[in-house]
C-alpha positions as CSV (number, residue, x, y, z in Angstrom):
1,M,11.7,41.8,-21.8
2,A,9.3,41.0,-19.3
3,D,8.1,38.3,-21.1
4,K,11.2,36.9,-21.5
5,I,11.9,36.9,-17.8
6,G,8.4,35.6,-17.1
7,N,8.8,32.7,-19.3
8,A,12.2,31.9,-17.7
9,N,10.8,31.9,-14.3
10,H,8.1,29.6,-15.6
11,F,10.7,27.6,-17.0
12,A,12.8,27.2,-13.9
13,R,9.4,26.5,-11.9
14,T,8.4,23.7,-14.3
15,A,12.4,22.3,-14.5
16,A,12.4,22.2,-10.7
17,T,8.8,20.7,-10.3
18,A,9.9,17.7,-12.8
19,S,12.9,17.0,-10.6
20,D,11.1,17.1,-7.2
21,M,8.6,14.2,-8.9
22,S,11.4,12.6,-10.1
23,G,12.8,12.5,-6.6
24,W,9.6,11.3,-5.4
25,K,9.2,8.5,-7.3
26,P,11.1,5.8,-5.7
27,I,9.7,6.9,-2.4
28,M,6.1,6.3,-4.0
29,L,7.2,2.9,-5.1
30,F,8.7,2.2,-1.7
31,Q,5.4,2.8,-0.1
32,V,3.4,1.2,-2.4
33,S,5.2,-2.3,-2.4
34,M,5.2,-1.2,1.5
35,L,1.3,-1.4,1.4
36,R,0.8,-4.5,-0.9
37,M,3.0,-6.3,1.7
38,W,0.7,-5.4,4.6
39,A,-2.4,-6.2,2.7
40,H,-0.8,-9.6,1.7
41,S,0.0,-10.1,5.5
42,L,-3.4,-9.2,6.4
43,E,-4.9,-11.6,3.8
44,R,-3.1,-14.5,5.3
45,F,-4.0,-13.3,9.0
46,A,-7.5,-13.7,7.8
47,G,-7.3,-16.8,6.2
48,N,-5.4,-18.7,9.2
49,Y,-8.0,-16.9,11.5
50,E,-10.7,-18.2,9.3
51,R,-9.1,-21.8,9.2
52,A,-8.8,-21.7,12.9
53,L,-12.0,-20.7,13.5
54,D,-13.6,-23.3,11.3
55,E,-11.4,-25.9,13.0
56,T,-12.7,-24.7,16.2
57,R,-16.1,-25.2,15.2
58,E,-15.7,-28.8,13.9
59,E,-14.0,-29.5,17.5
60,R,-17.2,-28.2,19.2
61,S,-19.6,-29.9,17.0
62,D,-17.8,-33.0,17.6
63,R,-17.8,-32.8,21.2
64,E,-21.3,-32.1,21.2
65,Q,-22.1,-35.1,19.0
66,A,-20.1,-37.2,21.6
67,A,-22.0,-36.2,24.6
C-alpha cells in the first residue's frame, strides 16, 4: 500500500514537472530570440563603428598628405 502511494506521489511530481517545463518552453524560446536580436544589433554596431573608424583614418591620412 505504501509503495502504491509512493508511486502515485512520484507520478504526480513527474507530471507537475513536465507541465512546468512545457510552460517554460515559450518563455525560453522568446528569451533566446531576444538574445539573438541583441547579438545581431551588437554585430551591426561593431561593423558600423569599424567602418567609421576606417573612414576617419583615411581622412586623417589624406589631410596629412595634403599638408
